N, CA and C of each residue as an Amber inpcrd file, in Angstrom:
protein
   693
-121.2160000   6.3360000 -41.8110000-120.0880000   5.3960000 -41.8310000
-119.5120000   5.3280000 -43.2440000-118.2300000   5.4290000 -43.3270000
-117.5830000   5.3830000 -44.6400000-117.7190000   4.0040000 -45.2650000
-117.8880000   3.9930000 -46.5750000-117.9990000   2.7170000 -47.2670000
-116.6800000   1.9830000 -47.2380000-116.7870000   0.6720000 -47.1410000
-115.5790000  -0.1490000 -47.1420000-114.9140000  -0.0820000 -48.5060000
-113.6460000   0.3000000 -48.5740000-112.9930000   0.4000000 -49.8810000
-112.8560000  -0.9680000 -50.5410000-112.9530000  -0.9690000 -51.8370000
-112.7780000  -2.2080000 -52.5970000-111.3050000  -2.4150000 -52.8750000
-110.7420000  -3.5810000 -52.4730000-109.3350000  -3.8180000 -52.7630000
-109.0730000  -3.8420000 -54.2560000-108.0220000  -3.1730000 -54.6850000
-107.8220000  -3.0320000 -56.1090000-106.9210000  -4.1130000 -56.6780000
-107.2540000  -5.3640000 -56.4190000-106.5450000  -6.4790000 -57.0370000
-107.2900000  -6.8150000 -58.3270000-106.6940000  -6.4770000 -59.4350000
-107.3190000  -6.7240000 -60.7300000-106.7060000  -7.9560000 -61.3870000
-107.5090000  -8.6270000 -62.1670000-107.0590000  -9.8490000 -62.8190000
-106.3790000  -9.5230000 -64.1400000-105.1560000  -9.9980000 -64.2810000
-104.4540000  -9.8350000 -65.5520000-105.0270000 -10.8050000 -66.5830000
-104.7160000 -10.5540000 -67.8420000-105.2460000 -11.4020000 -68.9000000
-104.3100000 -12.5860000 -69.1210000-104.4650000 -13.6100000 -68.2960000
-103.6010000 -14.7900000 -68.3970000-104.2950000 -15.8610000 -69.2420000
-104.4710000 -15.5900000 -70.5110000-105.2100000 -16.5190000 -71.3550000
-104.4400000 -17.8150000 -71.5890000-103.1420000 -17.8110000 -71.3560000
-102.3560000 -19.0240000 -71.5830000-102.0200000 -19.7610000 -70.2850000
-102.6080000 -19.3380000 -69.1630000-102.2940000 -19.9940000 -67.9020000
-102.6970000 -21.4630000 -67.9200000-101.8600000 -22.2790000 -67.3360000
-102.1490000 -23.6960000 -67.2180000-102.7150000 -23.9360000 -65.8340000
-103.9190000 -24.4880000 -65.7490000-104.5760000 -24.6840000 -64.4650000
-104.4010000 -26.1000000 -63.9290000-103.4620000 -26.8660000 -64.4970000
-103.3070000 -28.2350000 -64.0090000-102.5520000 -28.3020000 -62.6880000
-102.1320000 -27.1560000 -62.1460000-101.4970000 -27.1550000 -60.8380000
-102.5190000 -26.9960000 -59.7120000-103.8020000 -27.0670000 -60.0690000
-104.8830000 -26.9480000 -59.0990000-105.5030000 -28.3070000 -58.7800000
-105.9740000 -28.4400000 -57.5460000-106.8650000 -29.5330000 -57.1620000
-108.2040000 -28.8970000 -56.8210000-109.2460000 -29.2640000 -57.5480000
-110.5740000 -28.7110000 -57.3090000-111.3720000 -29.5910000 -56.3660000
-112.0990000 -28.9650000 -55.4480000-112.8470000 -29.7110000 -54.4380000
-114.2470000 -29.1250000 -54.2980000-115.2640000 -29.9770000 -54.4180000
-116.6360000 -29.5770000 -54.1180000-116.9100000 -29.9140000 -52.6570000
-117.2160000 -28.9080000 -51.8640000-117.5150000 -29.1200000 -50.4450000
-118.9810000 -29.5300000 -50.3110000-119.1940000 -30.8050000 -50.0130000
-120.5610000 -31.3480000 -49.9570000-120.7630000 -32.2540000 -48.7450000
-119.9660000 -32.0370000 -47.7000000-120.0310000 -32.9330000 -46.5520000
-120.8990000 -32.4470000 -45.4130000-121.6610000 -31.3690000 -45.6260000
-122.4920000 -30.8300000 -44.5550000-123.7490000 -31.6460000 -44.3160000
-124.4600000 -31.2920000 -43.2520000-125.6670000 -32.0400000 -42.8670000
-126.9140000 -31.5830000 -43.6150000-126.8630000 -30.4260000 -44.2770000
-128.0270000 -29.8730000 -44.9950000-129.2410000 -29.7660000 -44.0790000
-129.0270000 -29.4110000 -42.8270000-130.1160000 -29.4000000 -41.8440000
-131.1960000 -28.3740000 -42.1880000-130.8060000 -27.2130000 -42.6950000
-131.7960000 -26.1880000 -43.0320000-132.5740000 -26.5460000 -44.2930000
-131.9610000 -27.3080000 -45.1950000-132.6450000 -27.7240000 -46.4090000
-133.6390000 -28.8450000 -46.1260000-133.3170000 -29.6970000 -45.1400000
-134.2000000 -30.8170000 -44.8300000-133.9700000 -32.0300000 -45.7020000
-133.0160000 -31.9330000 -46.6140000-132.6210000 -33.0470000 -47.4790000
-131.2250000 -32.7470000 -47.9960000-130.5800000 -33.7450000 -48.5710000
-129.2080000 -33.5730000 -49.0280000-129.1640000 -32.5910000 -50.1940000
-128.5380000 -31.4380000 -49.9860000-128.4660000 -30.4220000 -51.0350000
-127.7630000 -30.9450000 -52.2790000-126.7630000 -31.7600000 -52.0770000
-125.9840000 -32.2470000 -53.2170000-126.8170000 -33.0840000 -54.1770000
-127.8980000 -33.6870000 -53.6650000-128.7200000 -34.5710000 -54.4880000
-129.9380000 -33.8800000 -55.0880000-130.0850000 -32.5890000 -54.8680000
-131.1430000 -31.8470000 -55.5540000-130.8840000 -31.8970000 -57.0550000
-131.9320000 -31.9650000 -57.8270000-131.7580000 -32.1390000 -59.2750000
-132.1700000 -30.8920000 -60.0400000-131.4280000 -30.6260000 -61.0810000
-131.7830000 -29.5860000 -62.0450000-131.3420000 -30.0570000 -63.4120000
-132.2330000 -29.8490000 -64.3660000-132.0250000 -30.3560000 -65.7360000
-131.6830000 -31.8480000 -65.7350000-132.3040000 -32.5970000 -64.8080000
-132.1710000 -34.0460000 -64.8110000-130.8890000 -34.5820000 -64.1950000
-130.0640000 -33.6880000 -63.6310000-128.8130000 -34.1230000 -63.0060000
-128.6970000 -33.5100000 -61.6270000-127.9300000 -34.1440000 -60.7670000
-127.8010000 -33.6360000 -59.4080000-126.9510000 -32.3690000 -59.3800000
-127.1790000 -31.5730000 -58.3480000-126.3840000 -30.3650000 -58.1690000
-124.9090000 -30.7180000 -58.0040000-124.6400000 -31.8130000 -57.3090000
-123.2560000 -32.2510000 -57.1430000-122.6060000 -32.5240000 -58.4910000
-123.3190000 -33.1800000 -59.3930000-122.7740000 -33.4640000 -60.7180000
-122.4460000 -32.1730000 -61.4660000-123.3460000 -31.2100000 -61.3900000
-123.1160000 -29.9390000 -62.0750000-121.8910000 -29.2190000 -61.5220000
-121.7780000 -29.1780000 -60.1930000-120.6560000 -28.4690000 -59.5820000
-119.3270000 -29.1620000 -59.8700000-119.3220000 -30.4710000 -59.7670000
-118.0910000 -31.2200000 -60.0490000-117.6720000 -31.0460000 -61.5030000
-118.6490000 -31.0080000 -62.3930000-118.3290000 -30.8730000 -63.8140000
-117.6580000 -29.5380000 -64.1180000-118.0640000 -28.4780000 -63.4320000
-117.4330000 -27.1740000 -63.6410000-115.9370000 -27.2590000 -63.3330000
-115.6030000 -27.8910000 -62.2240000-114.1970000 -28.0110000 -61.8490000
-113.4520000 -28.9600000 -62.7810000-114.1270000 -30.0170000 -63.2190000
-113.4910000 -30.9620000 -64.1350000-113.1550000 -30.2960000 -65.4670000
-114.0250000 -29.4020000 -65.9320000-113.7440000 -28.6830000 -67.1720000
-112.5170000 -27.7860000 -67.0170000-112.3370000 -27.2330000 -65.8320000
-111.2110000 -26.3260000 -65.6000000-109.9010000 -27.0620000 -65.3650000
-109.9650000 -28.1100000 -64.5380000-108.7250000 -28.7180000 -64.0400000
-108.4680000 -30.1290000 -64.5470000-109.4690000 -30.7780000 -65.1180000
-109.3100000 -32.1580000 -65.5570000-109.9840000 -33.1280000 -64.6020000
-110.4210000 -34.2410000 -65.1230000-111.1960000 -35.2130000 -64.3510000
-110.4520000 -35.7170000 -63.1370000-109.1490000 -35.9630000 -63.2740000
-108.3730000 -36.5450000 -62.1780000-107.9610000 -35.5190000 -61.1340000
-108.2790000 -34.2650000 -61.3660000-107.8790000 -33.2120000 -60.4370000
-109.0560000 -32.6700000 -59.6360000-110.1070000 -33.4670000 -59.4980000
-111.3000000 -33.0140000 -58.7830000-111.7350000 -34.0640000 -57.7730000
-112.0170000 -33.6140000 -56.5520000-112.5340000 -34.4590000 -55.4850000
-113.8270000 -33.8560000 -54.9380000-114.5920000 -34.7040000 -54.2700000
-115.7630000 -34.2660000 -53.5200000-115.4920000 -34.5170000 -52.0510000
-115.7630000 -33.5150000 -51.2300000-115.6550000 -33.6730000 -49.7840000
-117.0110000 -34.1270000 -49.2560000-117.1060000 -35.3960000 -48.8900000
-118.3740000 -36.0000000 -48.4790000-118.4860000 -37.3860000 -49.0760000
-119.3950000 -38.1890000 -48.5450000-119.5140000 -39.5700000 -49.0100000
-120.4500000 -39.6510000 -50.2070000-119.8670000 -39.6920000 -51.4000000
-120.6130000 -39.8140000 -52.6490000-119.8350000 -40.7620000 -53.5520000
-120.2700000 -42.0060000 -53.5870000-119.5070000 -43.0570000 -54.2670000
-119.4590000 -42.8690000 -55.7780000-120.3260000 -42.0070000 -56.3230000
-120.3120000 -41.7670000 -57.7690000-119.1890000 -40.8230000 -58.1780000
-118.4720000 -40.2880000 -57.1950000-117.3920000 -39.3410000 -57.4590000
-116.1440000 -39.7650000 -56.6900000-115.0200000 -39.1780000 -57.0440000
-113.8120000 -39.3350000 -56.2220000-114.0450000 -38.5320000 -54.9520000
-114.1610000 -39.2000000 -53.8290000-114.5910000 -38.5080000 -52.6200000
-113.6800000 -38.8150000 -51.4380000-113.7570000 -37.9350000 -50.4550000
-113.1090000 -38.1340000 -49.1600000-114.0830000 -37.7190000 -48.0740000
-114.2630000 -38.5730000 -47.0760000-115.0980000 -38.2430000 -45.9270000
-114.2460000 -37.5250000 -44.8970000-114.7970000 -36.5140000 -44.2680000
-114.0550000 -35.7570000 -43.2590000-113.5160000 -36.6730000 -42.1720000
-112.2450000 -36.5080000 -41.8420000-111.6540000 -37.3050000 -40.7710000
-112.3270000 -37.0320000 -39.4360000-112.7280000 -35.7860000 -39.2240000
-113.4540000 -35.4250000 -38.0030000-114.7640000 -34.7680000 -38.4100000
-115.8970000 -35.4660000 -38.2870000-117.1800000 -34.9040000 -38.7170000
-117.6350000 -33.7570000 -37.8190000-118.5540000 -32.9560000 -38.3640000
-119.1450000 -31.8920000 -37.5750000-118.3810000 -30.5860000 -37.5600000
-117.3290000 -30.4720000 -38.3760000-116.5310000 -29.2410000 -38.3880000
-116.9060000 -28.3130000 -39.5390000-117.8960000 -28.7150000 -40.3200000
-118.2870000 -27.8860000 -41.4490000-117.2210000 -27.8770000 -42.5380000
-117.2010000 -26.8250000 -43.3650000-116.2270000 -26.7560000 -44.4650000
-114.7840000 -26.8900000 -44.0060000-114.4700000 -26.3910000 -42.8030000
-113.0930000 -26.4570000 -42.3200000-112.6170000 -27.9060000 -42.2320000
-113.4960000 -28.8070000 -41.7920000-113.1240000 -30.2130000 -41.7100000
-112.8340000 -30.8120000 -43.0660000-113.6340000 -30.4380000 -44.0670000
-113.3840000 -30.9210000 -45.4150000-112.0900000 -30.4030000 -45.9840000
-111.8100000 -29.1310000 -45.7340000-110.5670000 -28.5300000 -46.2160000
-109.3610000 -29.2370000 -45.6070000-109.3810000 -29.4550000 -44.2930000
-108.2440000 -30.0990000 -43.6350000-108.0430000 -31.5210000 -44.1400000
-109.1230000 -32.2650000 -44.3130000-109.0170000 -33.6500000 -44.7790000
-108.4060000 -33.7170000 -46.1760000-108.8310000 -32.8330000 -47.0600000
-108.3110000 -32.8190000 -48.4310000-106.8270000 -32.4530000 -48.4360000
-106.4370000 -31.4550000 -47.6630000-105.0290000 -31.0410000 -47.6240000
-104.1680000 -32.1710000 -47.0770000-104.6430000 -32.8530000 -46.0490000
-103.8960000 -33.9920000 -45.5000000-103.7270000 -35.0780000 -46.5520000
-104.7930000 -35.3780000 -47.2630000-104.7260000 -36.4040000 -48.3070000
-103.6970000 -36.0480000 -49.3550000-103.7330000 -34.7950000 -49.8080000
-102.8080000 -34.3670000 -50.8640000-101.3610000 -34.4680000 -50.4110000
-101.0770000 -34.0930000 -49.1820000 -99.7040000 -34.1550000 -48.6810000
 -99.2800000 -35.5980000 -48.4280000-100.2040000 -36.4120000 -47.9790000
 -99.8850000 -37.8070000 -47.6720000 -99.5800000 -38.5930000 -48.9340000
-100.2740000 -38.2790000 -50.0140000-100.1100000 -39.0520000 -51.2440000
 -99.0340000 -38.4980000 -52.1650000 -98.3920000 -37.4180000 -51.7510000
 -97.3490000 -36.8270000 -52.5940000 -96.1700000 -37.7750000 -52.7450000
 -95.7210000 -37.9310000 -53.9570000 -94.5780000 -38.7780000 -54.2780000
 -93.9240000 -38.1980000 -55.5270000 -92.7680000 -38.7560000 -55.9640000
 -92.1460000 -38.2280000 -57.1850000 -93.0740000 -38.2370000 -58.3870000
 -94.0300000 -39.1680000 -58.4050000 -94.9500000 -39.2440000 -59.5370000
 -96.3040000 -38.6230000 -59.2230000 -96.4680000 -38.0850000 -58.0410000
 -97.7300000 -37.4830000 -57.6430000 -97.4160000 -36.1880000 -56.8900000
 -97.2290000 -35.1160000 -57.6350000 -96.7480000 -33.8590000 -57.0820000
 -97.8680000 -33.1430000 -56.3380000 -97.5410000 -32.5860000 -55.1860000
 -98.5050000 -31.8190000 -54.4120000 -99.0100000 -30.6510000 -55.2420000
-100.3410000 -30.4730000 -55.3470000-100.8520000 -29.3460000 -56.1310000
-100.3720000 -28.0220000 -55.5500000-100.1490000 -27.0630000 -56.4200000
 -99.7200000 -25.7390000 -55.9610000-100.8640000 -24.9880000 -55.2980000
-102.1020000 -25.2890000 -55.7510000-103.2850000 -24.6060000 -55.2270000
-104.4320000 -25.6000000 -55.0450000-105.2860000 -25.2900000 -54.0770000
-106.5730000 -25.9670000 -53.9140000-107.6690000 -24.9370000 -54.1980000
-108.7040000 -25.3520000 -54.9290000-109.8720000 -24.4940000 -55.0900000
-111.0610000 -25.2100000 -54.4740000-111.6060000 -24.6240000 -53.4150000
-112.7380000 -25.2020000 -52.7000000-114.0110000 -24.4540000 -53.0940000
-115.0060000 -25.2090000 -53.5970000-116.2660000 -24.6220000 -54.0460000
-117.4280000 -25.2710000 -53.3110000-118.3810000 -24.4970000 -52.7900000
-119.5250000 -25.0860000 -52.0980000-120.5010000 -25.7210000 -53.0760000
-121.1190000 -26.7980000 -52.6510000-122.0820000 -27.4710000 -53.5160000
-123.3580000 -26.6590000 -53.6520000-123.6270000 -25.7650000 -52.6870000
-124.9050000 -25.0540000 -52.6680000-124.8440000 -23.6670000 -53.2920000
-123.9160000 -23.4420000 -54.2200000-123.8310000 -22.1870000 -54.9660000
-124.0080000 -22.5120000 -56.4500000-125.2420000 -22.8530000 -56.8580000
-125.4560000 -23.4370000 -58.1850000-125.2070000 -22.5170000 -59.3560000
-125.2260000 -21.2080000 -59.1460000-125.1190000 -20.2840000 -60.2740000
-123.7080000 -19.7730000 -60.5210000-122.7520000 -20.1670000 -59.7000000
-121.3700000 -19.7510000 -59.9420000-120.9090000 -20.3480000 -61.2670000
-120.2810000 -19.5510000 -62.0890000-119.9220000 -19.9890000 -63.4400000
-118.4900000 -20.4930000 -63.5170000-118.2290000 -21.2890000 -64.5250000
-116.8590000 -21.7330000 -64.7720000-115.9550000 -20.5340000 -65.0360000
-116.4770000 -19.5430000 -65.7230000-115.6790000 -18.3570000 -66.0310000
-115.2360000 -17.6540000 -64.7540000-116.1430000 -17.5240000 -63.7870000
-115.7930000 -16.8570000 -62.5300000-114.7840000 -17.6700000 -61.7370000
-114.9590000 -18.9830000 -61.7250000-114.0010000 -19.8410000 -61.0360000
-112.6230000 -19.7360000 -61.6780000-112.5870000 -19.6680000 -63.0020000
-111.3080000 -19.5160000 -63.7000000-110.6590000 -18.1780000 -63.3680000
-111.4610000 -17.1260000 -63.2330000-110.9130000 -15.8210000 -62.8600000
-110.2440000 -15.8790000 -61.5000000-110.8990000 -16.5510000 -60.5610000
-110.3220000 -16.6510000 -59.2190000-109.0390000 -17.4700000 -59.2450000
-109.0390000 -18.5600000 -59.9970000-107.8380000 -19.3940000 -60.0880000
-106.6740000 -18.6190000 -60.6890000-106.9200000 -17.8810000 -61.7390000
-105.8530000 -17.1290000 -62.3880000-105.4100000 -15.9450000 -61.5350000
-106.3430000 -15.3920000 -60.7770000-105.9770000 -14.3350000 -59.8290000
-104.9750000 -14.8570000 -58.8070000-105.2190000 -16.0730000 -58.2910000
-104.2820000 -16.6800000 -57.3410000-102.9200000 -16.8920000 -57.9840000
-102.9010000 -17.3520000 -59.2260000-101.6310000 -17.5250000 -59.9320000
-100.9150000 -16.1940000 -60.1090000-101.6670000 -15.1760000 -60.4930000
-101.0770000 -13.8570000 -60.7220000-100.4560000 -13.3070000 -59.4470000
-101.2010000 -13.3640000 -58.3450000-100.6930000 -12.8280000 -57.0730000
 -99.4480000 -13.5790000 -56.6130000 -99.4640000 -14.8930000 -56.7850000
 -98.3280000 -15.7010000 -56.3610000 -97.0910000 -15.3560000 -57.1780000
 -97.2510000 -15.1510000 -58.4800000 -96.1150000 -14.7770000 -59.3170000
 -95.5670000 -13.4120000 -58.9220000 -96.4790000 -12.4860000 -58.6400000
 -96.0320000 -11.1520000 -58.2260000 -95.2850000 -11.2210000 -56.8980000
 -95.7710000 -12.0370000 -55.9710000 -95.0960000 -12.2060000 -54.6800000
 -93.7000000 -12.7840000 -54.8730000 -93.6010000 -13.7820000 -55.7410000
 -92.3180000 -14.4500000 -55.9410000 -91.3070000 -13.5250000 -56.6040000
 -91.7670000 -12.6270000 -57.4400000 -90.8590000 -11.6640000 -58.0620000
 -90.3960000 -10.6140000 -57.0670000 -91.2690000 -10.2890000 -56.0990000
 -90.9760000  -9.1990000 -55.1770000 -90.2450000  -9.6370000 -53.9210000
 -90.3950000 -10.9140000 -53.5440000 -89.8350000 -11.3810000 -52.2730000
 -89.0320000 -12.6530000 -52.4940000 -88.0960000 -12.8780000 -51.6060000
 -87.2350000 -14.0520000 -51.7330000 -87.7920000 -15.2630000 -50.9970000
 -88.6230000 -15.0410000 -49.9970000 -89.1240000 -16.1430000 -49.1750000
 -90.5440000 -16.5160000 -49.5690000 -90.7690000 -17.7980000 -49.9060000
 -92.1140000 -18.2530000 -50.2440000 -93.0570000 -18.1290000 -49.0600000
 -92.5110000 -18.1310000 -47.8390000 -93.3490000 -18.0320000 -46.6430000
 -94.0170000 -16.6650000 -46.5410000 -93.5120000 -15.6820000 -47.2950000
 -94.0990000 -14.3470000 -47.2690000 -95.1900000 -14.1690000 -48.3190000
 -95.3970000 -15.1600000 -49.1540000 -96.3540000 -15.0350000 -50.2430000
 -97.7930000 -15.1060000 -49.7520000 -98.6940000 -14.6010000 -50.5830000
-100.1220000 -14.7190000 -50.2990000-100.4980000 -16.1900000 -50.1920000
-101.4560000 -16.4800000 -49.3150000-101.7850000 -17.8790000 -49.0260000
-103.2150000 -18.2710000 -49.3690000-104.1260000 -17.3090000 -49.4570000
-105.5070000 -17.6440000 -49.8030000-106.1220000 -16.5100000 -50.6060000
-107.1580000 -16.8530000 -51.3900000-107.7200000 -15.9130000 -52.3470000
-109.2200000 -16.1850000 -52.4740000-110.0150000 -15.1160000 -52.4510000
-111.4600000 -15.2550000 -52.6040000-112.0090000 -13.9860000 -53.2400000
-113.2850000 -14.0100000 -53.6030000-113.9290000 -12.8170000 -54.1230000
-114.2900000 -11.8890000 -52.9700000-114.2440000 -10.6030000 -53.2220000
-114.5670000  -9.6040000 -52.2130000-115.9630000  -9.8540000 -51.6420000
-116.0510000  -9.9620000 -50.3110000-117.3350000 -10.1480000 -49.6520000
-117.8000000 -11.5790000 -49.5680000-116.9830000 -12.5150000 -50.0340000
-117.3740000 -13.9310000 -50.0390000-116.2020000 -14.7880000 -49.5460000
-116.5290000 -15.7390000 -48.6810000-115.4910000 -16.6450000 -48.1720000
-115.2860000 -17.8340000 -49.1000000-116.3140000 -18.2030000 -49.8290000
-116.2560000 -19.2960000 -50.7890000-116.8590000 -18.8150000 -52.0960000
-116.3550000 -19.3210000 -53.2330000-115.2360000 -20.2620000 -53.3800000
-113.9320000 -19.6660000 -52.8750000-113.0230000 -20.5760000 -52.4980000
-111.7680000 -20.1800000 -51.8780000-110.6080000 -20.9420000 -52.5090000
-109.5850000 -20.2030000 -52.8960000-108.3300000 -20.8100000 -53.3480000
-107.3270000 -20.7090000 -52.2120000-106.6640000 -21.8170000 -51.9130000
-105.6020000 -21.8240000 -50.9110000-104.3230000 -22.3320000 -51.5680000
-103.2510000 -21.5900000 -51.3870000-101.9570000 -22.0200000 -51.9180000
-101.3240000 -23.0420000 -50.9810000-100.7610000 -24.0890000 -51.5480000
-100.0220000 -25.0620000 -50.7390000 -98.7990000 -24.3910000 -50.1410000
 -98.6340000 -24.4980000 -48.8350000 -97.4540000 -23.9430000 -48.2000000
 -97.1640000 -24.7250000 -46.9230000 -95.9570000 -24.6710000 -46.4070000
 -95.5170000 -25.5740000 -45.3400000 -96.3250000 -25.4920000 -44.0510000
 -96.8960000 -24.3300000 -43.7360000 -97.5750000 -24.1770000 -42.4490000
 -99.0920000 -24.3140000 -42.5410000 -99.6090000 -24.6750000 -43.7110000
-101.0590000 -24.7300000 -43.8900000-101.7200000 -25.7260000 -42.9400000
-101.1850000 -26.9410000 -42.8770000-101.7920000 -27.9450000 -42.0010000
-101.7040000 -27.5440000 -40.5320000-100.6260000 -26.8870000 -40.1660000
-100.4880000 -26.4170000 -38.7810000-101.5990000 -25.4260000 -38.4440000
-101.8690000 -24.5040000 -39.3680000-102.9280000 -23.5240000 -39.1570000
-104.2900000 -24.2030000 -39.0520000-104.5590000 -25.1530000 -39.9340000
-105.8390000 -25.8630000 -39.9060000-106.0060000 -26.6510000 -38.6140000
-104.9360000 -27.2810000 -38.1660000-104.9790000 -28.0450000 -36.9300000
-105.2560000 -27.1470000 -35.7260000-104.6390000 -25.9790000 -35.7050000
-104.8460000 -25.0500000 -34.5950000-106.2970000 -24.5590000 -34.5470000
-106.8820000 -24.2960000 -35.6970000-108.2700000 -23.8530000 -35.7270000
-109.2140000 -24.9660000 -35.2790000-108.9540000 -26.1820000 -35.7540000
-109.7980000 -27.3170000 -35.3630000-109.7180000 -27.5760000 -33.8720000
-108.5410000 -27.4250000 -33.3060000-108.3440000 -27.7240000 -31.8890000
-108.7860000 -26.5840000 -30.9790000-109.0550000 -25.4300000 -31.5520000
-109.4260000 -24.2690000 -30.7570000-110.9100000 -24.2310000 -30.4490000
-111.4010000 -23.1080000 -29.9510000-112.8220000 -22.9710000 -29.6270000
-113.6900000 -23.0910000 -30.8770000-114.9640000 -23.4020000 -30.6740000
-115.8820000 -23.6080000 -31.7910000-115.9360000 -22.3880000 -32.6990000
-115.7960000 -21.2100000 -32.1110000-115.8610000 -19.9700000 -32.8950000
-114.7300000 -19.8430000 -33.9070000-113.6650000 -20.6120000 -33.7290000
-112.5180000 -20.5290000 -34.6340000-112.6220000 -21.5000000 -35.8030000
-113.6130000 -22.3830000 -35.7740000-113.7090000 -23.4300000 -36.7920000
-114.5630000 -22.9800000 -37.9720000-114.0830000 -21.9940000 -38.6710000
-114.8360000 -21.4570000 -39.7980000-113.8930000 -21.0480000 -40.9110000
-114.4420000 -20.9680000 -42.1140000-113.6560000 -20.5190000 -43.2560000
-113.2560000 -19.0590000 -43.0720000-114.1310000 -18.2740000 -42.4840000
-113.8000000 -16.8670000 -42.2360000-112.5700000 -16.7450000 -41.3480000
-112.5520000 -17.5220000 -40.2880000-111.4110000 -17.4640000 -39.3790000
-110.1430000 -17.9540000 -40.0710000-110.2790000 -18.9660000 -40.9350000
-109.1360000 -19.4620000 -41.6820000-108.5500000 -18.3540000 -42.5520000
-109.3950000 -17.6250000 -43.2440000-108.9190000 -16.5410000 -44.0940000
-108.2260000 -15.4530000 -43.2770000-108.7340000 -15.2150000 -42.0660000
-108.1100000 -14.2200000 -41.2000000-106.7180000 -14.6540000 -40.7590000
-106.5110000 -15.9530000 -40.6430000-105.2190000 -16.4710000 -40.1990000
-104.2050000 -16.5520000 -41.3300000-104.6820000 -16.6180000 -42.5650000
-103.7930000 -16.7110000 -43.7140000-103.5360000 -15.3240000 -44.2940000
-102.5230000 -15.2370000 -45.1440000-102.2600000 -13.9870000 -45.8700000
-103.2300000 -13.9620000 -47.0460000-104.3330000 -13.2430000 -46.8440000
-105.5090000 -13.3590000 -47.7030000-105.6290000 -12.1650000 -48.6480000
-105.9930000 -12.4470000 -49.9060000-106.2550000 -11.3980000 -50.8830000
-107.6230000 -11.6300000 -51.5210000-108.2740000 -10.5210000 -51.8740000
-109.5970000 -10.6310000 -52.4850000-109.6110000 -10.0040000 -53.8730000
-110.4930000 -10.5350000 -54.6880000-110.6810000 -10.0720000 -56.0630000
-112.0420000  -9.4110000 -56.1630000-112.1140000  -8.2170000 -56.7650000
-113.4050000  -7.5360000 -56.8500000-114.3540000  -8.2960000 -57.7780000
-115.6350000  -8.0360000 -57.5920000-116.6730000  -8.7720000 -58.3300000
-117.4730000  -7.8520000 -59.2330000-116.9120000  -6.7250000 -59.6060000
-117.6610000  -5.7270000 -60.3580000-118.1750000  -6.2570000 -61.6910000
-117.4730000  -7.2010000 -62.2930000-117.8860000  -7.7200000 -63.5930000
-118.5800000  -9.0750000 -63.4920000-118.9820000  -9.4610000 -62.2840000
-119.6460000 -10.7490000 -62.0820000-121.0550000 -10.5020000 -61.5510000
-122.0870000 -11.0790000 -62.1680000-123.4600000 -10.8860000 -61.6680000
-123.5830000 -11.3580000 -60.2170000-124.2250000 -10.5530000 -59.3800000
-124.3740000 -10.8960000 -57.9650000-125.0720000 -12.2310000 -57.7690000
-125.9400000 -12.5760000 -58.6880000-126.7220000 -13.7970000 -58.5450000
-125.8400000 -15.0460000 -58.5180000-124.6280000 -14.9520000 -59.0730000
-123.7430000 -16.1150000 -59.0770000-123.3570000 -16.5510000 -57.6700000
-123.4410000 -15.6330000 -56.7140000-122.9890000 -15.9340000 -55.3590000
-124.1320000 -16.3260000 -54.4170000-125.3160000 -16.5450000 -54.9680000
-126.4420000 -16.9580000 -54.1420000-126.2250000 -18.3700000 -53.6030000
-126.4800000 -18.5300000 -52.3240000-126.4430000 -19.8560000 -51.7000000
-127.8580000 -20.3910000 -51.5720000-128.0070000 -21.6860000 -51.7150000
-129.3170000 -22.3150000 -51.5420000-129.2670000 -23.1790000 -50.2910000
-129.4910000 -22.5450000 -49.1530000-129.4270000 -23.2610000 -47.8810000
-130.7710000 -23.8300000 -47.4500000-131.8560000 -23.2920000 -47.9970000
-133.1890000 -23.7530000 -47.6280000-133.9670000 -24.1460000 -48.8780000
-135.0450000 -24.8790000 -48.6730000-135.8660000 -25.3100000 -49.7990000
-136.5020000 -24.1130000 -50.4930000-136.8860000 -23.0870000 -49.7370000
-137.4660000 -21.8900000 -50.3470000-136.4510000 -21.1820000 -51.2400000
-135.1990000 -21.0980000 -50.7900000-134.1630000 -20.4740000 -51.6060000
-133.9170000 -21.2690000 -52.8780000-133.9550000 -22.5770000 -52.7630000
-133.7860000 -23.4320000 -53.9400000-134.9280000 -23.2180000 -54.9340000
-136.1580000 -23.1540000 -54.4170000-137.3190000 -22.9720000 -55.2930000
-137.3140000 -21.6090000 -55.9700000-136.8330000 -20.5820000 -55.2550000
-136.7690000 -19.2510000 -55.8560000-135.8640000 -19.2460000 -57.0790000
-134.8070000 -20.0190000 -57.0120000-133.8910000 -20.0840000 -58.1530000
-134.4550000 -20.9520000 -59.2710000-134.9150000 -22.1350000 -58.9180000
-135.3530000 -23.0680000 -59.9680000-136.6890000 -22.6630000 -60.5900000
-137.5160000 -21.8770000 -59.8730000-138.8130000 -21.4580000 -60.4120000
-138.7260000 -20.1830000 -61.2240000-137.5780000 -19.5270000 -61.2140000
-137.3940000 -18.2680000 -61.9340000-136.9110000 -18.5660000 -63.3570000
-137.7880000 -18.3940000 -64.3210000-137.4490000 -18.7320000 -65.7030000
-136.3800000 -17.8270000 -66.2950000-136.1320000 -16.6860000 -65.6670000
-135.1240000 -15.7620000 -66.1850000-133.7150000 -16.1880000 -65.8140000
-133.5990000 -17.1270000 -64.8730000-132.2870000 -17.5840000 -64.4260000
-131.8550000 -18.7540000 -65.2830000-130.6840000 -18.6520000 -65.8420000
-130.1370000 -19.7170000 -66.6730000-129.2940000 -20.6440000 -65.8210000
-129.7880000 -21.8410000 -65.5600000-129.0540000 -22.8060000 -64.7450000
-128.1820000 -23.6880000 -65.6200000
C-alpha cells in the first residue's frame, strides 16, 4: 500500500502576527470515564493539568481570550448546552456564546483554537505554529478568491484532529447543528473536519511526544514517571 502523502502546507515566518483575533478554548467537559477521575484535576508540578493548559493559551492570546469548556469555577468556563456530545458539544456551545455576545464593542473572534485538556505535552510553540498557519492560509485564500465562503474553514496538524483551529464563518453553526442532530456516528471532531474545508500542517519539526493523550491512569503515569520528559 502506498504511503499517504504529506500535505505540503508549510508555515511562513509570521513573527509579527497578532494573535488577538483568536479565542482559545480548553476542552475539559468530558466524563474522564477511562481515567476514573477528572483528568483536568490531575496535578503536575503542584498545579492542575487544566491550569497548565489554560496558561499556554493565555500566554498566546491573553487572559480575556481564553475559556474552558466544562464546569470549572476557577476559570472562565461554559458548560455544554447539551451534555454527552463530547468535544463537539463544547465546540458548538463556545461558538454560540461568541456569536451571541458579539456587539460593536465585543467583536466576534476570527478564529477559535480548541485544545484538549488531556494533551499535557503540547507546547506553546506548536500551538502558535498552528494559529499562524491558519492565519497564513486564510490570507492566501483571501488574495486568491473573492468570496469568503470559499476560504479554508478548519486547520489541524497532520494525523491529529486536536488541537483544532476553526475560522469563524457564517455557516459554522449550521454545520455544528446538523452534526449534533444527526446519527451518533456524526458527532465527532473527525466528522466536523470532514464537513469543513480542512487543511493540515505537517509535524516534521514537532516531537511526536507532544501529541500524546492521557486517557487512562497508566498513560498518565507513563508520562509523569518518565524523568526524561520535561513537563
